[in-house]
C-alpha positions as protocol buffer text, in pm:
chain_id: "A"
residue {
  index: 1
  type: MET
  ca { x: 96 y: 1856 z: -2301 }
}
residue {
  index: 2
  type: ILE
  ca { x: 20 y: 1483 z: -2310 }
}
residue {
  index: 3
  type: LEU
  ca { x: 322 y: 1259 z: -2264 }
}
residue {
  index: 4
  type: ASP
  ca { x: 397 y: 932 z: -2442 }
}
residue {
  index: 5
  type: PHE
  ca { x: 317 y: 732 z: -2128 }
}
residue {
  index: 6
  type: LYS
  ca { x: 210 y: 367 z: -2116 }
}
residue {
  index: 7
  type: HIS
  ca { x: -54 y: 275 z: -1860 }
}
residue {
  index: 8
  type: TYR
  ca { x: -40 y: -65 z: -1691 }
}
residue {
  index: 9
  type: GLN
  ca { x: -292 y: -190 z: -1437 }
}
residue {
  index: 10
  type: HIS
  ca { x: -144 y: -319 z: -1112 }
}
residue {
  index: 11
  type: ALA
  ca { x: -248 y: -463 z: -777 }
}
residue {
  index: 12
  type: HIS
  ca { x: -150 y: -178 z: -543 }
}
residue {
  index: 13
  type: CYS
  ca { x: -149 y: 196 z: -601 }
}
residue {
  index: 14
  type: GLU
  ca { x: 197 y: 309 z: -488 }
}
residue {
  index: 15
  type: SER
  ca { x: 391 y: 7 z: -613 }
}
residue {
  index: 16
  type: GLY
  ca { x: 191 y: 32 z: -937 }
}
residue {
  index: 17
  type: VAL
  ca { x: 266 y: 402 z: -977 }
}
residue {
  index: 18
  type: THR
  ca { x: 634 y: 344 z: -904 }
}
residue {
  index: 19
  type: THR
  ca { x: 650 y: 56 z: -1153 }
}
residue {
  index: 20
  type: ASN
  ca { x: 491 y: 266 z: -1427 }
}
residue {
  index: 21
  type: LEU
  ca { x: 717 y: 565 z: -1360 }
}
residue {
  index: 22
  type: LEU
  ca { x: 1030 y: 347 z: -1374 }
}
residue {
  index: 23
  type: ARG
  ca { x: 913 y: 169 z: -1689 }
}
residue {
  index: 24
  type: HIS
  ca { x: 857 y: 508 z: -1851 }
}
residue {
  index: 25
  type: GLU
  ca { x: 1227 y: 577 z: -1788 }
}
residue {
  index: 26
  type: GLY
  ca { x: 1332 y: 246 z: -1946 }
}
residue {
  index: 27
  type: VAL
  ca { x: 1374 y: 34 z: -1633 }
}
residue {
  index: 28
  type: GLU
  ca { x: 1228 y: -312 z: -1695 }
}
residue {
  index: 29
  type: ILE
  ca { x: 1082 y: -405 z: -1359 }
}
residue {
  index: 30
  type: SER
  ca { x: 773 y: -582 z: -1225 }
}
residue {
  index: 31
  type: GLU
  ca { x: 537 y: -463 z: -954 }
}
residue {
  index: 32
  type: PRO
  ca { x: 635 y: -749 z: -716 }
}
residue {
  index: 33
  type: LEU
  ca { x: 1000 y: -643 z: -745 }
}
residue {
  index: 34
  type: VAL
  ca { x: 907 y: -282 z: -674 }
}
residue {
  index: 35
  type: PHE
  ca { x: 696 y: -384 z: -375 }
}
residue {
  index: 36
  type: GLY
  ca { x: 963 y: -613 z: -231 }
}
residue {
  index: 37
  type: ILE
  ca { x: 1270 y: -396 z: -288 }
}
residue {
  index: 38
  type: GLY
  ca { x: 1065 y: -105 z: -153 }
}
residue {
  index: 39
  type: ALA
  ca { x: 988 y: -307 z: 163 }
}
residue {
  index: 40
  type: GLY
  ca { x: 616 y: -253 z: 113 }
}
residue {
  index: 41
  type: LEU
  ca { x: 483 y: -512 z: 359 }
}
residue {
  index: 42
  type: PHE
  ca { x: 378 y: -357 z: 689 }
}
residue {
  index: 43
  type: PHE
  ca { x: 107 y: -346 z: 953 }
}
residue {
  index: 44
  type: ALA
  ca { x: -5 y: -82 z: 1198 }
}
residue {
  index: 45
  type: HIS
  ca { x: -296 y: -47 z: 1437 }
}
residue {
  index: 46
  type: ILE
  ca { x: -321 y: 293 z: 1607 }
}
residue {
  index: 47
  type: PRO
  ca { x: -639 y: 306 z: 1821 }
}
residue {
  index: 48
  type: PHE
  ca { x: -601 y: 675 z: 1904 }
}
residue {
  index: 49
  type: VAL
  ca { x: -589 y: 778 z: 1534 }
}
residue {
  index: 50
  type: LYS
  ca { x: -942 y: 767 z: 1393 }
}
residue {
  index: 51
  type: VAL
  ca { x: -1024 y: 696 z: 1027 }
}
residue {
  index: 52
  type: SER
  ca { x: -1391 y: 764 z: 946 }
}
residue {
  index: 53
  type: GLY
  ca { x: -1459 y: 747 z: 1320 }
}
residue {
  index: 54
  type: THR
  ca { x: -1293 y: 408 z: 1373 }
}
residue {
  index: 55
  type: PRO
  ca { x: -945 y: 314 z: 1502 }
}
residue {
  index: 56
  type: GLY
  ca { x: -686 y: 332 z: 1229 }
}
residue {
  index: 57
  type: SER
  ca { x: -546 y: 11 z: 1085 }
}
residue {
  index: 58
  type: SER
  ca { x: -297 y: 10 z: 799 }
}
residue {
  index: 59
  type: PHE
  ca { x: -142 y: -267 z: 592 }
}
residue {
  index: 60
  type: ARG
  ca { x: 111 y: -33 z: 434 }
}
residue {
  index: 61
  type: SER
  ca { x: 377 y: 215 z: 541 }
}
residue {
  index: 62
  type: MET
  ca { x: 337 y: 590 z: 495 }
}
residue {
  index: 63
  type: PRO
  ca { x: 268 y: 705 z: 136 }
}
residue {
  index: 64
  type: GLY
  ca { x: 583 y: 771 z: -61 }
}
residue {
  index: 65
  type: THR
  ca { x: 807 y: 530 z: 132 }
}
residue {
  index: 66
  type: ILE
  ca { x: 800 y: 251 z: -129 }
}
residue {
  index: 67
  type: PHE
  ca { x: 895 y: 503 z: -400 }
}
residue {
  index: 68
  type: LYS
  ca { x: 1179 y: 647 z: -192 }
}
residue {
  index: 69
  type: ARG
  ca { x: 1320 y: 314 z: -74 }
}
residue {
  index: 70
  type: ILE
  ca { x: 1336 y: 136 z: -408 }
}
residue {
  index: 71
  type: ASN
  ca { x: 1485 y: 430 z: -593 }
}
residue {
  index: 72
  type: LYS
  ca { x: 1750 y: 474 z: -324 }
}
residue {
  index: 73
  type: SER
  ca { x: 1839 y: 104 z: -356 }
}
residue {
  index: 74
  type: LEU
  ca { x: 1849 y: 121 z: -737 }
}
residue {
  index: 75
  type: GLY
  ca { x: 2048 y: 445 z: -747 }
}
residue {
  index: 76
  type: VAL
  ca { x: 1768 y: 634 z: -925 }
}
residue {
  index: 77
  type: ASP
  ca { x: 1764 y: 1013 z: -897 }
}
residue {
  index: 78
  type: ILE
  ca { x: 1420 y: 1130 z: -782 }
}
residue {
  index: 79
  type: GLN
  ca { x: 1241 y: 1443 z: -669 }
}
residue {
  index: 80
  type: VAL
  ca { x: 969 y: 1461 z: -401 }
}
residue {
  index: 81
  type: LYS
  ca { x: 779 y: 1777 z: -309 }
}
residue {
  index: 82
  type: ARG
  ca { x: 507 y: 1906 z: -78 }
}
residue {
  index: 83
  type: PHE
  ca { x: 336 y: 2244 z: -107 }
}
residue {
  index: 84
  type: GLY
  ca { x: 190 y: 2506 z: 119 }
}
residue {
  index: 85
  type: THR
  ca { x: -113 y: 2589 z: -99 }
}
residue {
  index: 86
  type: PRO
  ca { x: -323 y: 2416 z: -367 }
}
residue {
  index: 87
  type: GLU
  ca { x: -231 y: 2690 z: -614 }
}
residue {
  index: 88
  type: LYS
  ca { x: 143 y: 2628 z: -574 }
}
residue {
  index: 89
  type: ALA
  ca { x: 86 y: 2252 z: -592 }
}
residue {
  index: 90
  type: MET
  ca { x: -95 y: 2272 z: -925 }
}
residue {
  index: 91
  type: GLN
  ca { x: 161 y: 2519 z: -1062 }
}
residue {
  index: 92
  type: GLY
  ca { x: 440 y: 2280 z: -959 }
}
residue {
  index: 93
  type: LEU
  ca { x: 263 y: 1992 z: -1131 }
}
residue {
  index: 94
  type: ASP
  ca { x: 223 y: 2187 z: -1455 }
}
residue {
  index: 95
  type: GLU
  ca { x: 591 y: 2280 z: -1457 }
}
residue {
  index: 96
  type: VAL
  ca { x: 704 y: 1918 z: -1427 }
}
residue {
  index: 97
  type: LEU
  ca { x: 460 y: 1807 z: -1696 }
}
residue {
  index: 98
  type: LYS
  ca { x: 600 y: 2073 z: -1929 }
}
residue {
  index: 99
  type: SER
  ca { x: 948 y: 1933 z: -1869 }
}
residue {
  index: 100
  type: GLY
  ca { x: 827 y: 1599 z: -2007 }
}
residue {
  index: 101
  type: LYS
  ca { x: 804 y: 1400 z: -1684 }
}
residue {
  index: 102
  type: PRO
  ca { x: 497 y: 1206 z: -1563 }
}
residue {
  index: 103
  type: VAL
  ca { x: 423 y: 1276 z: -1197 }
}
residue {
  index: 104
  type: GLY
  ca { x: 316 y: 1044 z: -914 }
}
residue {
  index: 105
  type: MET
  ca { x: 111 y: 1190 z: -632 }
}
residue {
  index: 106
  type: GLN
  ca { x: -85 y: 1120 z: -316 }
}
residue {
  index: 107
  type: THR
  ca { x: -458 y: 1193 z: -321 }
}
residue {
  index: 108
  type: SER
  ca { x: -789 y: 1137 z: -144 }
}
residue {
  index: 109
  type: VAL
  ca { x: -1013 y: 889 z: -324 }
}
residue {
  index: 110
  type: TYR
  ca { x: -1318 y: 1090 z: -213 }
}
residue {
  index: 111
  type: TYR
  ca { x: -1244 y: 1362 z: -472 }
}
residue {
  index: 112
  type: LEU
  ca { x: -1170 y: 1133 z: -770 }
}
residue {
  index: 113
  type: PRO
  ca { x: -1494 y: 1129 z: -976 }
}
residue {
  index: 114
  type: TYR
  ca { x: -1368 y: 861 z: -1218 }
}
residue {
  index: 115
  type: LEU
  ca { x: -1364 y: 601 z: -938 }
}
residue {
  index: 116
  type: PRO
  ca { x: -1677 y: 393 z: -867 }
}
residue {
  index: 117
  type: GLU
  ca { x: -1888 y: 564 z: -602 }
}
residue {
  index: 118
  type: ALA
  ca { x: -1849 y: 271 z: -360 }
}
residue {
  index: 119
  type: PHE
  ca { x: -1472 y: 338 z: -344 }
}
residue {
  index: 120
  type: ARG
  ca { x: -1506 y: 711 z: -282 }
}
residue {
  index: 121
  type: PHE
  ca { x: -1472 y: 776 z: 89 }
}
residue {
  index: 122
  type: HIS
  ca { x: -1227 y: 978 z: 298 }
}
residue {
  index: 123
  type: PHE
  ca { x: -906 y: 785 z: 242 }
}
residue {
  index: 124
  type: ASN
  ca { x: -609 y: 1013 z: 179 }
}
residue {
  index: 125
  type: ALA
  ca { x: -333 y: 770 z: 79 }
}
residue {
  index: 126
  type: HIS
  ca { x: -421 y: 678 z: -279 }
}
residue {
  index: 127
  type: ASN
  ca { x: -145 y: 716 z: -540 }
}
residue {
  index: 128
  type: LEU
  ca { x: -182 y: 787 z: -912 }
}
residue {
  index: 129
  type: VAL
  ca { x: 14 y: 925 z: -1207 }
}
residue {
  index: 130
  type: VAL
  ca { x: -62 y: 1247 z: -1393 }
}
residue {
  index: 131
  type: PHE
  ca { x: 89 y: 1227 z: -1742 }
}
residue {
  index: 132
  type: GLY
  ca { x: -65 y: 1519 z: -1928 }
}
residue {
  index: 133
  type: LYS
  ca { x: -299 y: 1813 z: -1940 }
}
residue {
  index: 134
  type: ASN
  ca { x: -557 y: 1912 z: -2199 }
}
residue {
  index: 135
  type: GLY
  ca { x: -714 y: 2248 z: -2124 }
}
residue {
  index: 136
  type: ASP
  ca { x: -829 y: 2224 z: -1761 }
}
residue {
  index: 137
  type: GLU
  ca { x: -837 y: 1843 z: -1764 }
}
residue {
  index: 138
  type: TYR
  ca { x: -554 y: 1625 z: -1644 }
}
residue {
  index: 139
  type: MET
  ca { x: -473 y: 1281 z: -1784 }
}
residue {
  index: 140
  type: ILE
  ca { x: -466 y: 1019 z: -1510 }
}
residue {
  index: 141
  type: SER
  ca { x: -302 y: 677 z: -1500 }
}
residue {
  index: 142
  type: ASP
  ca { x: -453 y: 517 z: -1190 }
}
residue {
  index: 143
  type: PRO
  ca { x: -289 y: 173 z: -1153 }
}
residue {
  index: 144
  type: VAL
  ca { x: -600 y: 16 z: -1000 }
}
residue {
  index: 145
  type: MET
  ca { x: -805 y: 107 z: -1309 }
}
residue {
  index: 146
  type: GLU
  ca { x: -804 y: -82 z: -1637 }
}
residue {
  index: 147
  type: GLU
  ca { x: -794 y: 230 z: -1856 }
}
residue {
  index: 148
  type: VAL
  ca { x: -662 y: 585 z: -1825 }
}
residue {
  index: 149
  type: SER
  ca { x: -895 y: 855 z: -1694 }
}
residue {
  index: 150
  type: THR
  ca { x: -935 y: 1231 z: -1691 }
}
residue {
  index: 151
  type: ILE
  ca { x: -1011 y: 1469 z: -1406 }
}
residue {
  index: 152
  type: ALA
  ca { x: -1089 y: 1838 z: -1381 }
}
residue {
  index: 153
  type: GLY
  ca { x: -817 y: 2051 z: -1229 }
}
residue {
  index: 154
  type: GLU
  ca { x: -1049 y: 2163 z: -948 }
}
residue {
  index: 155
  type: ASP
  ca { x: -1121 y: 1803 z: -843 }
}
residue {
  index: 156
  type: LEU
  ca { x: -754 y: 1705 z: -860 }
}
residue {
  index: 157
  type: SER
  ca { x: -660 y: 2004 z: -648 }
}
residue {
  index: 158
  type: LYS
  ca { x: -917 y: 1903 z: -384 }
}
residue {
  index: 159
  type: ALA
  ca { x: -789 y: 1545 z: -387 }
}
residue {
  index: 160
  type: ARG
  ca { x: -431 y: 1669 z: -333 }
}
residue {
  index: 161
  type: PHE
  ca { x: -525 y: 1890 z: -37 }
}
residue {
  index: 162
  type: ALA
  ca { x: -790 y: 1684 z: 141 }
}
residue {
  index: 163
  type: LYS
  ca { x: -805 y: 1720 z: 518 }
}
residue {
  index: 164
  type: GLY
  ca { x: -768 y: 1430 z: 756 }
}
residue {
  index: 165
  type: PHE
  ca { x: -498 y: 1175 z: 831 }
}
residue {
  index: 166
  type: PRO
  ca { x: -266 y: 1152 z: 647 }
}
residue {
  index: 167
  type: GLU
  ca { x: -289 y: 1495 z: 483 }
}
residue {
  index: 168
  type: PRO
  ca { x: -144 y: 1482 z: 128 }
}
residue {
  index: 169
  type: LYS
  ca { x: -44 y: 1851 z: 128 }
}
residue {
  index: 170
  type: GLY
  ca { x: 9 y: 1831 z: -248 }
}
residue {
  index: 171
  type: PHE
  ca { x: 268 y: 1555 z: -216 }
}
residue {
  index: 172
  type: MET
  ca { x: 408 y: 1463 z: -557 }
}
residue {
  index: 173
  type: TYR
  ca { x: 712 y: 1275 z: -684 }
}
residue {
  index: 174
  type: TYR
  ca { x: 885 y: 1188 z: -1011 }
}
residue {
  index: 175
  type: VAL
  ca { x: 1194 y: 1027 z: -1158 }
}
residue {
  index: 176
  type: LYS
  ca { x: 1471 y: 1265 z: -1269 }
}
residue {
  index: 177
  type: ASP
  ca { x: 1732 y: 1022 z: -1401 }
}
residue {
  index: 178
  type: VAL
  ca { x: 1818 y: 649 z: -1393 }
}
residue {
  index: 179
  type: PRO
  ca { x: 2162 y: 485 z: -1388 }
}
residue {
  index: 180
  type: LYS
  ca { x: 2287 y: 293 z: -1691 }
}
residue {
  index: 181
  type: GLU
  ca { x: 2332 y: -24 z: -1485 }
}
residue {
  index: 182
  type: ILE
  ca { x: 2128 y: -148 z: -1187 }
}
residue {
  index: 183
  type: ASN
  ca { x: 2238 y: -410 z: -935 }
}
residue {
  index: 184
  type: PHE
  ca { x: 1909 y: -587 z: -867 }
}
residue {
  index: 185
  type: GLU
  ca { x: 2073 y: -856 z: -652 }
}
residue {
  index: 186
  type: GLU
  ca { x: 2196 y: -609 z: -391 }
}
residue {
  index: 187
  type: ALA
  ca { x: 1867 y: -418 z: -404 }
}
residue {
  index: 188
  type: ILE
  ca { x: 1671 y: -738 z: -337 }
}
residue {
  index: 189
  type: LYS
  ca { x: 1889 y: -821 z: -35 }
}
residue {
  index: 190
  type: LYS
  ca { x: 1850 y: -470 z: 108 }
}
residue {
  index: 191
  type: GLY
  ca { x: 1474 y: -479 z: 54 }
}
residue {
  index: 192
  type: ILE
  ca { x: 1431 y: -810 z: 236 }
}
residue {
  index: 193
  type: LYS
  ca { x: 1646 y: -698 z: 531 }
}
residue {
  index: 194
  type: LYS
  ca { x: 1453 y: -372 z: 557 }
}
residue {
  index: 195
  type: ASN
  ca { x: 1114 y: -542 z: 553 }
}
residue {
  index: 196
  type: CYS
  ca { x: 1221 y: -790 z: 821 }
}
residue {
  index: 197
  type: TRP
  ca { x: 1328 y: -497 z: 1037 }
}
residue {
  index: 198
  type: LEU
  ca { x: 1000 y: -314 z: 980 }
}
residue {
  index: 199
  type: MET
  ca { x: 791 y: -614 z: 1088 }
}
residue {
  index: 200
  type: LEU
  ca { x: 1006 y: -735 z: 1378 }
}
residue {
  index: 201
  type: SER
  ca { x: 1192 y: -443 z: 1533 }
}
residue {
  index: 202
  type: PRO
  ca { x: 960 y: -151 z: 1615 }
}
residue {
  index: 203
  type: PRO
  ca { x: 943 y: -152 z: 1999 }
}
residue {
  index: 204
  type: LEU
  ca { x: 608 y: 25 z: 2012 }
}
residue {
  index: 205
  type: PRO
  ca { x: 289 y: -186 z: 2020 }
}
residue {
  index: 206
  type: TRP
  ca { x: 125 y: -7 z: 1726 }
}
residue {
  index: 207
  type: PHE
  ca { x: 360 y: -121 z: 1447 }
}
residue {
  index: 208
  type: GLY
  ca { x: 475 y: -445 z: 1285 }
}
residue {
  index: 209
  type: ILE
  ca { x: 402 y: -788 z: 1432 }
}
residue {
  index: 210
  type: ASN
  ca { x: 328 y: -628 z: 1771 }
}
residue {
  index: 211
  type: ALA
  ca { x: 35 y: -443 z: 1616 }
}
residue {
  index: 212
  type: ILE
  ca { x: -119 y: -768 z: 1487 }
}
residue {
  index: 213
  type: PHE
  ca { x: -122 y: -905 z: 1843 }
}
residue {
  index: 214
  type: LEU
  ca { x: -259 y: -573 z: 1971 }
}
residue {
  index: 215
  type: LEU
  ca { x: -550 y: -579 z: 1727 }
}
residue {
  index: 216
  type: SER
  ca { x: -616 y: -943 z: 1812 }
}
residue {
  index: 217
  type: LYS
  ca { x: -669 y: -846 z: 2178 }
}
residue {
  index: 218
  type: LYS
  ca { x: -877 y: -540 z: 2085 }
}
residue {
  index: 219
  type: ILE
  ca { x: -1117 y: -746 z: 1872 }
}
residue {
  index: 220
  type: LYS
  ca { x: -1185 y: -979 z: 2165 }
}
residue {
  index: 221
  type: GLN
  ca { x: -1281 y: -674 z: 2374 }
}
residue {
  index: 222
  type: TYR
  ca { x: -1525 y: -528 z: 2118 }
}
residue {
  index: 223
  type: PRO
  ca { x: -1843 y: -701 z: 2252 }
}
residue {
  index: 224
  type: LYS
  ca { x: -1763 y: -590 z: 2608 }
}
residue {
  index: 225
  type: LYS
  ca { x: -1668 y: -230 z: 2537 }
}
residue {
  index: 226
  type: LEU
  ca { x: -1873 y: -137 z: 2230 }
}
residue {
  index: 227
  type: THR
  ca { x: -2235 y: -141 z: 2121 }
}
residue {
  index: 228
  type: PRO
  ca { x: -2319 y: -409 z: 1861 }
}
residue {
  index: 229
  type: ARG
  ca { x: -2342 y: -142 z: 1592 }
}
residue {
  index: 230
  type: LYS
  ca { x: -2006 y: 11 z: 1681 }
}
residue {
  index: 231
  type: ALA
  ca { x: -1840 y: -330 z: 1703 }
}
residue {
  index: 232
  type: ALA
  ca { x: -1970 y: -403 z: 1352 }
}
residue {
  index: 233
  type: LEU
  ca { x: -1839 y: -66 z: 1227 }
}
residue {
  index: 234
  type: TYR
  ca { x: -1496 y: -131 z: 1375 }
}
residue {
  index: 235
  type: LEU
  ca { x: -1481 y: -475 z: 1213 }
}
residue {
  index: 236
  type: GLY
  ca { x: -1604 y: -330 z: 886 }
}
residue {
  index: 237
  type: ASN
  ca { x: -1322 y: -77 z: 875 }
}
residue {
  index: 238
  type: ILE
  ca { x: -1061 y: -348 z: 938 }
}
residue {
  index: 239
  type: ILE
  ca { x: -1203 y: -552 z: 649 }
}
residue {
  index: 240
  type: ARG
  ca { x: -1219 y: -249 z: 421 }
}
residue {
  index: 241
  type: MET
  ca { x: -856 y: -158 z: 491 }
}
residue {
  index: 242
  type: GLN
  ca { x: -755 y: -521 z: 438 }
}
residue {
  index: 243
  type: GLU
  ca { x: -954 y: -614 z: 129 }
}
residue {
  index: 244
  type: GLU
  ca { x: -1062 y: -296 z: -50 }
}
residue {
  index: 245
  type: ILE
  ca { x: -788 y: -36 z: -8 }
}
residue {
  index: 246
  type: GLY
  ca { x: -510 y: -119 z: -250 }
}
residue {
  index: 247
  type: THR
  ca { x: -444 y: -488 z: -209 }
}
residue {
  index: 248
  type: GLY
  ca { x: -479 y: -492 z: 167 }
}
residue {
  index: 249
  type: GLY
  ca { x: -368 y: -752 z: 417 }
}
residue {
  index: 250
  type: ALA
  ca { x: -400 y: -1080 z: 233 }
}
residue {
  index: 251
  type: GLY
  ca { x: -323 y: -928 z: -106 }
}
residue {
  index: 252
  type: PHE
  ca { x: -4 y: -769 z: 23 }
}
residue {
  index: 253
  type: ARG
  ca { x: 112 y: -1112 z: 143 }
}
residue {
  index: 254
  type: PHE
  ca { x: 45 y: -1259 z: -200 }
}
residue {
  index: 255
  type: LEU
  ca { x: 227 y: -968 z: -366 }
}
residue {
  index: 256
  type: TYR
  ca { x: 529 y: -1008 z: -138 }
}
residue {
  index: 257
  type: ALA
  ca { x: 525 y: -1384 z: -202 }
}
residue {
  index: 258
  type: ALA
  ca { x: 536 y: -1307 z: -576 }
}
residue {
  index: 259
  type: PHE
  ca { x: 840 y: -1088 z: -507 }
}
residue {
  index: 260
  type: LEU
  ca { x: 1014 y: -1369 z: -319 }
}
residue {
  index: 261
  type: GLN
  ca { x: 942 y: -1611 z: -604 }
}
residue {
  index: 262
  type: GLU
  ca { x: 1079 y: -1369 z: -863 }
}
residue {
  index: 263
  type: ALA
  ca { x: 1382 y: -1305 z: -644 }
}
residue {
  index: 264
  type: ALA
  ca { x: 1432 y: -1682 z: -611 }
}
residue {
  index: 265
  type: ASP
  ca { x: 1434 y: -1715 z: -990 }
}
residue {
  index: 266
  type: MET
  ca { x: 1671 y: -1422 z: -1042 }
}
residue {
  index: 267
  type: LEU
  ca { x: 1916 y: -1524 z: -769 }
}
residue {
  index: 268
  type: LYS
  ca { x: 1868 y: -1900 z: -810 }
}
residue {
  index: 269
  type: ARG
  ca { x: 1769 y: -1939 z: -443 }
}
residue {
  index: 270
  type: ASP
  ca { x: 1544 y: -2234 z: -358 }
}
residue {
  index: 271
  type: ASP
  ca { x: 1509 y: -2111 z: 0 }
}
residue {
  index: 272
  type: LEU
  ca { x: 1338 y: -1791 z: -118 }
}
residue {
  index: 273
  type: ALA
  ca { x: 1096 y: -2003 z: -325 }
}
residue {
  index: 274
  type: ARG
  ca { x: 1002 y: -2195 z: -10 }
}
residue {
  index: 275
  type: PHE
  ca { x: 948 y: -1868 z: 177 }
}
residue {
  index: 276
  type: ALA
  ca { x: 719 y: -1757 z: -108 }
}
residue {
  index: 277
  type: GLU
  ca { x: 505 y: -2070 z: -67 }
}
residue {
  index: 278
  type: GLU
  ca { x: 483 y: -2019 z: 309 }
}
residue {
  index: 279
  type: LEU
  ca { x: 378 y: -1655 z: 281 }
}
residue {
  index: 280
  type: THR
  ca { x: 106 y: -1751 z: 34 }
}
residue {
  index: 281
  type: GLU
  ca { x: -34 y: -1983 z: 301 }
}
residue {
  index: 282
  type: ILE
  ca { x: -23 y: -1698 z: 554 }
}
residue {
  index: 283
  type: GLY
  ca { x: -209 y: -1480 z: 304 }
}
residue {
  index: 284
  type: ASP
  ca { x: -483 y: -1744 z: 297 }
}
residue {
  index: 285
  type: LEU
  ca { x: -512 y: -1714 z: 677 }
}
residue {
  index: 286
  type: TRP
  ca { x: -562 y: -1338 z: 647 }
}
residue {
  index: 287
  type: ARG
  ca { x: -828 y: -1389 z: 381 }
}
residue {
  index: 288
  type: ASN
  ca { x: -1010 y: -1645 z: 597 }
}
residue {
  index: 289
  type: PHE
  ca { x: -1006 y: -1394 z: 882 }
}
residue {
  index: 290
  type: ALA
  ca { x: -1161 y: -1126 z: 659 }
}
residue {
  index: 291
  type: TYR
  ca { x: -1430 y: -1367 z: 538 }
}
residue {
  index: 292
  type: SER
  ca { x: -1524 y: -1468 z: 893 }
}
residue {
  index: 293
  type: ALA
  ca { x: -1515 y: -1108 z: 1017 }
}
residue {
  index: 294
  type: ALA
  ca { x: -1749 y: -1003 z: 735 }
}
residue {
  index: 295
  type: ARG
  ca { x: -1998 y: -1273 z: 838 }
}
residue {
  index: 296
  type: GLN
  ca { x: -1982 y: -1153 z: 1200 }
}
residue {
  index: 297
  type: MET
  ca { x: -2024 y: -792 z: 1090 }
}
residue {
  index: 298
  type: LYS
  ca { x: -2334 y: -881 z: 888 }
}
residue {
  index: 299
  type: ALA
  ca { x: -2463 y: -1111 z: 1166 }
}
residue {
  index: 300
  type: ARG
  ca { x: -2504 y: -1417 z: 947 }
}
residue {
  index: 301
  type: LYS
  ca { x: -2658 y: -1698 z: 1148 }
}
residue {
  index: 302
  type: SER
  ca { x: -2479 y: -1998 z: 995 }
}
residue {
  index: 303
  type: ASP
  ca { x: -2109 y: -2059 z: 1063 }
}
residue {
  index: 304
  type: LEU
  ca { x: -2093 y: -1746 z: 1277 }
}
residue {
  index: 305
  type: VAL
  ca { x: -1745 y: -1689 z: 1421 }
}
residue {
  index: 306
  type: SER
  ca { x: -1731 y: -1516 z: 1761 }
}
residue {
  index: 307
  type: PHE
  ca { x: -1516 y: -1212 z: 1838 }
}
residue {
  index: 308
  type: ASP
  ca { x: -1294 y: -1433 z: 2054 }
}
residue {
  index: 309
  type: GLU
  ca { x: -1246 y: -1671 z: 1763 }
}
residue {
  index: 310
  type: LEU
  ca { x: -1171 y: -1380 z: 1529 }
}
residue {
  index: 311
  type: GLY
  ca { x: -907 y: -1260 z: 1772 }
}
residue {
  index: 312
  type: ASP
  ca { x: -757 y: -1608 z: 1780 }
}
residue {
  index: 313
  type: MET
  ca { x: -749 y: -1619 z: 1398 }
}
residue {
  index: 314
  type: LEU
  ca { x: -564 y: -1288 z: 1387 }
}
residue {
  index: 315
  type: GLU
  ca { x: -326 y: -1403 z: 1660 }
}
residue {
  index: 316
  type: GLU
  ca { x: -240 y: -1707 z: 1447 }
}
residue {
  index: 317
  type: CYS
  ca { x: -155 y: -1472 z: 1159 }
}
residue {
  index: 318
  type: GLY
  ca { x: 77 y: -1284 z: 1393 }
}
residue {
  index: 319
  type: VAL
  ca { x: 244 y: -1600 z: 1525 }
}
residue {
  index: 320
  type: ARG
  ca { x: 301 y: -1733 z: 1173 }
}
residue {
  index: 321
  type: GLU
  ca { x: 439 y: -1401 z: 1047 }
}
residue {
  index: 322
  type: LYS
  ca { x: 670 y: -1359 z: 1346 }
}
residue {
  index: 323
  type: SER
  ca { x: 822 y: -1700 z: 1277 }
}
residue {
  index: 324
  type: PHE
  ca { x: 836 y: -1627 z: 904 }
}
residue {
  index: 325
  type: PHE
  ca { x: 1021 y: -1296 z: 931 }
}
residue {
  index: 326
  type: LYS
  ca { x: 1259 y: -1420 z: 1201 }
}
residue {
  index: 327
  type: ARG
  ca { x: 1371 y: -1700 z: 971 }
}
residue {
  index: 328
  type: LEU
  ca { x: 1377 y: -1477 z: 661 }
}
residue {
  index: 329
  type: GLU
  ca { x: 1593 y: -1229 z: 854 }
}
residue {
  index: 330
  type: LYS
  ca { x: 1854 y: -1501 z: 914 }
}
residue {
  index: 331
  type: VAL
  ca { x: 1888 y: -1604 z: 548 }
}
residue {
  index: 332
  type: ASN
  ca { x: 2255 y: -1652 z: 465 }
}
residue {
  index: 333
  type: TRP
  ca { x: 2349 y: -1428 z: 171 }
}
């Protein structure tokens, strides 16, 4: 029960999984197009939701949303499922594999033994593809890995039902059927409009551009409200979510810029190419923030950037992105 599935390494787990699943069905599409049409760029900072004991920051929307959005835009017939028990989840997986379909799913990286130990902590939003089974071992196409892997059924079951936020609850998804013709132009337009809405419109302070400004203020308060060790831990988690989980903050900006450039080429739009260049510059600002925050976290003595300065750097990212998405939202189609 091993499918004829081609593994490709990608930058981000869910957009990589989605790309590989669509390619398996004959849809020629790149990861940047998947990420952009799926409106994958996002930011959230939710202080009252703790991840490994620190306030939760996320540079992505909830798991499964990229897969659902792009396939809705492309007219692809999909199936998504959650399960009440690990036993039913594994039985459901086996049934889909027997039908000849590779399966995407949400897992906890902590229970994936094939990953380097440094990456294995309690993060429950990692996506991968299962494309076969040999005895009690499952064949894994993890888009962040160079080669395919295998995993014991027991470990995969634990990864699919890990506790903590967000709980996977056996979440899995797969492509049922694809249309003969796909209107990429309309899908690109819808994806851009949706991502602008996600970044600009949420009225709550924990999502979109508002959340960047919220975190900027919170960072400035760390030295006053936290012990030095806790302040360092909080900074460390922000950096880890930005630079190590998937592609993170700066990497997501670069990936979305690649989408805008590809869209510019497909639609012959010079304005989208200019937006791509601008977002690449904003990605550099995010990366500079992460570099400076890492130095502060490790208490390097030379070129040390204060918490106030870190907050200002993040605020600049927010100001630039607010201007960027407001202008992108008003593009004349």
